[in-house]
N, C-alpha and C positions, 0 to 999 in steps of 0.2 A: 125559836124558830126559822129556818132559812127564807130570806125571801123567796121568792118562785122567781123573779127577775133578777136573782142575785148575777153580779159581775165582778171580777178583780178587781174593780174599783172600788167597789162597797169597802169601808172598815174591815179590820181582819177579822176583829172578833163575831163580824156579822157574815164572813165567809166559811162554806162548808168545808172540815178537813175530806179529801178528798183520798179513798185510800186505794193503793192497786196490788191485788195480789199477784204475782207472777212478772219478773219481770224480764221476758224473752225478748224477741227485736219488737214484737206490736206493744207488751206495757213501758218496754225501753221509749217507744215512741209518741204514745199516750203523754208519759211522764214530762217529757220534753216540751214536747206543744202546749200542755199544761204550764207548765212554768214560762215558756217563753210568751204565755197570754198573760201572765200577770199573778197565778192563782198563787197563794202565799203559805196555804197548806194542805202541801203533800206528800202523802206517807207512803211509803214504799217499801216488799219485801218478795224476796226471793227464796229460794234452799238457804237452810240455817247456811250450811259449807260455806255458802258464796258471802255472806253477811261481808264480810270484811272486804273482800274485791270491790262488790257494791258500791260499799262507802267511799273508795277510793275512786271511783270510775264517777259519782255523782256527789263529791265533797264539791265541787266549784258551780253546782247547778243551782240558783237560788229556789228557794222555796221548799225544797225537796229532803227531808229526811227520811233518813235508810233504817228499817226496824229488823230485827233479827227474824220474826217469824211474823204470821198470817193472826196470831192470839192477838199481840201486838197492835197489829193496824187495824183489826175488828172490832178493836174495843174504844177505840176512840174515834171513830172516820165515820163522817155522818152518810157519804155515797164512798160504797166499795165494789169494786170491778176487780173479778177474775178473771184474769188473764192466763192462763193456762190450757196445757191440749187435751181436747175432747174425751180422751183415752183416760187422762186423770182426774176428771173434773168431780165426781164422786168420792174419789178419796180425799182430793182437797176439802173441798167445802165440807165433808166430815169431821174434818181433823180444826178446822175454824169457824164453821159456822156457828156454834152453838155460843162463841165470845161477839159475836155482832152487838153491835152498840143499839140499846132499842131506839124505836125509832128512825133508824138505819135504812137507807136505802141501798138496795144490793144490785148490782148487775152482772152479766157475765159478757166474755170478747169471744166465747168459742166458736166456732163455725158450725159446728153443729147444735142443736135445740134441745132436742129432745131427752140428752141426757142431762146438759147442764137443768133443763127443768126439772125431773125428776130429783133431782140434787139437793137442789134451792127447795122443794117441796118437803122433802125428805128430811133435811138437816135444819133447816132455818128457823130459829126462833118464830112464834105466830106471831110478835110484835114488831117484825121489821117487814119493811114493802122491799117487792121484786118488781125490776122496770128493767129488762136486760137488754142488749146493743148490739150491733155488729157492724163496724167498719169493713166496706163489702173492697177490699184494697190491699194489697201488701205493705210491708215498713219502707219499703223504698219508694212507694208514691205518693204525692203531695193529696192530701185529703180535702184540697179544696174541689169543690165541684162533685166531689164522690157521692155516692148512695149511703147514708148513715141510718141503719137500720135501728130503731126503738121500738120493744116491743112492751106492752104496758100489761102487764101480769094480775099482782096482787098488790094494787097501789090506786089511791086517788087519780085526780088530774094534776093535783099540787105537785107530786111526785117527779109526772113526766115533763112540767114546767120548770123543774129544777134540773132534772137532767140537761133538758134543752138547753138550759141558762148555761150548765157547765160546758156544753161541749161547744156554744156558739163561735166559741174562738176556733173551730175545726175549717168552719167554713163549707161544712159539707150537706150534701142536698137529704133532709129529713126523709127516709119512709116508714109505716107505721104500718106492722106486720104481725099476727100471732105468729105463739112459736111453731105451729105447726103450717103454716103458709110462710116463716120463714124456711124450713127445712127442706118445702115443696118447691118454692123459690130459688131458692141455691143449690138444688140439687140440676135443676133447669138453666142454669147458668152454668154452672161450674163443673158438675160429675162428665158430663163427655165432651166438655172442652178441654178439661184436664188428663181425662184418657188416650184422646187426642196424642197429644204432646206428649205426654207419658209414654205413649208406644211408639211413635216419632226415635226418641230416643233412645229406646229397645233397640229397635228394628237397626239404626245405624251402629250403636253399636255393639251387636251384636254383630256384622260386617268388616269391625273394626274401620271404618270410616269415617269419616267427613266431608259428606260429596259437595256442601257448595264450595270447597277448596278446590275441585275439580271441574267445576263447570256445570255439575248436574242441580244445581240446584238457587241459581242465579235472578236475583231483580224478582219485585212482581208481590205473587202471593208467597211464594219462597222465599222470600226477605222474610217475613212475618211467620211463616214455619222454623227457622233457620230461630230466628232470634228470640221466639218465647219460647221452645225447645229449651234453649242455654237459660234465661233469664229461670224458670218452673226448676231445672236442674242443679241451678247454683242457689235454690230456694234450702229450706228446710224440711225434710221429709215429712213430719207431721202435719205440717200445714196441708198435706194434699191426702193422708192417709185416714184424718177424722172423718171429713166429710166422704169419703169414699165407703169407705166400711161401717160408721154409725149411720150414716143417712139412708132410711130404708130406699129411699124415691131413688138414691145414688145406684144403691146397689143393681136397683132391676135397669137402670139408664145404661149400666154400663156394658153390660150383660147384652142387650139390644144392641148397644155400639158394635161390640163385637162379634154378634150375631150377623150383624149388615155386613163388616166389613168382610167376613167371609163369603155370606151366599154373593156377593156385586163380585170378587175375586175369582169365585165359581163361576160364575158368568164370563167374566175376560177369560178366565180360560178355554171354555168351552168355543170360546169364539162367535156368543151367540148376540150379536150386533143388535137385533129386535131387539130381544131380551131386557137386555142391559139398558138400552134405550129406553124403551118403556118406563120401566123400574126407574130409571132417574128421575124422567120428566113429570111420573107420577106425584113422586117425593118432592119434586121442584113446585107443581101445582099448588100439593099440600100446604107445604110452606112459605113459599114467596109470590104462588100465583101464576096467573100466565100472560101475564104482560109485559112485553121486552120495555123494560126499561132502567136506560143508561143512566139516567138523573134521579133514579129513586122516587121516593113518595116521601111522605112527612114522617117515617119511621123510619127511613132509610139511612146508611149511613155512608155508602158511597166511596169507597177509595178508589186511589187512582195509582197507576204504576207512578207518575211524578212524586205523592210523599210516600208511597215503599221503600221506592228506589232511594231512597234518601239517608238507608239505614241498610247499603250490601257489606256483611262481612266478610273480610280478608281482601278488600280491594275489587275489584269488577274484573276478576276472570271470567274468560271467553265462555258462551256459552257451549256444550256438547251441542254437534250437532242431529237435527231429529230425521229420523229414515221416514218417516214419513211426511217431511216436507214441511210441517209446521215445527218452527221455530218456538223454545224456549216451553213444550211442553211436556205434560205426565198426564197420568190418571188421575191425580189428585186424590188417591183413592180415602185419604185423611176425611176429605171433606165429602167425596159424595157417600162415602159412610154416614156423617154426623145427618147429614141433612137428610137419609134415609133411617136415619132414629129417629128423626122427630120426627118424621111423617108416621111412621109404623106406632109413635107412641102418644101423637096429635097435640105433641110441644108444639106451640106456636112463638118461637122465641123475639120477636118483635115486641111482645106483649110485656118484655120482660124489661126493655130498653128503658122505659122509663123508669120502671119501678124500680130495677135494683140489679142492676147490669155491672159486675166486674169491668174494668179494663181491657184484658185478656181477651173476656169474652165480648166486650163489644170489638175488638179488633179482628176475632176470630170468625164472629157470624159479619162482619164488614168485608173482610174476604170471600165468606160462602155467598153473599149477596155478588159480591164481584163476577165470581162465575157461575152461580145460577140463572144470575137476571140475564145474560149474554147468553143467547143460542149459540153462537159464534163459540165462545170459548168453552161452553157444555159441552158443544159437537167436536171440539177438538181435543178436548179430553176423553170422552167414548172412544174416538178413535185411537188416539194415542193407548189407549186403556187394551184395546185388541190387537193391533199392531206395530205397538214399536215397543222394543222387548228389553230396552236400554233400563227403565225402571222396573222391571216385572221381579227378579230379586231383591228389590227393596221392597215391594206391593208384597211380595212373599213372608218377607218378615214381619213386616208391618201387622198382617193377618196375625202370622204364629204371636209378636207380641199382645196382639188386642187383646186375645184370646188366653195367654197368660196374665196379664193384669186384670180380666176378668175374674179367673179360676183364682187369682192371692186374693180379693177383693170377698170371693164369695167366701173362700175360707173364714174370713175374719181376726186373719194373725195380723198383729200390728210389727210382729217380727219377719215375718217373712215378706212385707210391703215394706220395710223399712231396709232389709237385704236386697230386693230386688231394686230399689229405689237406690243406694247408694254404689251399689256397683255399677248400672248405666251411669249415675255422676261421676264417677271416678274416672272413666272412660273418658270423659267433657273436659275433667277438672280444668286441663292444661289450656285452654278454649274459654274459658269462666271468665279472663280477665277483662272488664268492660262490657262484660254482659246485660249488666243491671243498666252499666249508665245508658248502654245502645238502646236495651227495652224501654225506658225511661223515657227515651227522647225520643221513639218511635210513639208511645203513647201519646207526650205532650202533642207531639206534632198530630197524629190522626185526630186531636180533641179539639186543636185549635181551629184545623178545616174544618171540623162540623159546627165549632160557632160561626165561623167565616160564611158557611151556608148562606 
């Protein structure tokens, strides 16, 4: 029996054999971190055709043995993690689940847990345990201090303790949820956030424009928009597709976000200042409260221009002058629509900060707070949306893009999602160099600024 407090310092015979099925970016990150921690028995596999190349890649990594398929990993491993795309989890577990070692603990690292749960219950033998996990960050972000969700499903407490011991080396923050709560929370912190950035990228690509290089999106909030948009499109499409298409809560939120963007844009076109201001301020009250709060409260992110301006892309081009006399403003339609969407769905995003906030969500709610908690900045955005046509074409393309992504998700077609994502990503490919590096540095700086508060 594996000691519940097992560590890499235990004798090799007392250590669990850790099995990883799927060696994409996250699976590889897991394997390397576990190896660096000193675990001695790590068995991994990927698609059979990748066997030889995977062996060459990992031949010098201590503690790791590469196997030809999931059968070989499943039959010898005490802890098994499926790190495959949510779209394929049913097929992969159906193939390798029956080979699971008696008494093993089985986990999954998919971003959507409903299909994972169904596959585990359908195909895993009754004499194995289920404790699922999910690291709420990407493969290029350090796991230290990040949320690490643990879902105890079909297992005694001792199995949870073993999982905690195995991943203690990540220095992450454990969060305990059910499968169902996981999917609701992850939709709340990721669905609208991803939809906003995907729509921004598609809108700019449709205009064949890199506007931050012409002085239109420079500094402050714009810094986050551009850096994170590039970071997302430099990533793998399936990271976002599974969450959007397979999570019912995410579908509702993405549809509502597109609706919010459309309705706000119609108010802007109509020049309805009173109607627009009322709607925006009603959303502000529901999500942030009415208090003017520059310093933030206990749940505040409180970003500053000094922090954000460290990461401007392409040097520091001169800002485009604003016809309304307020420099550096635009409608911030993406942010207005996000807060309006949360208000309409009665989502309280700050409730998720301590629970399961991803780094990107933390930044995005941070800039939303930065805009909405200041009446001066919010009023400037409203005035810009009504009277400054500089960004009107961008806003139009953004609404079209948001509705397009919503329809794509509603169709539930992964190939359509992939095609839409890859066409946009191709346009920005020449600007990807350094995107992950800059985005990672921004995440680190913002997190450090929170620790220092």
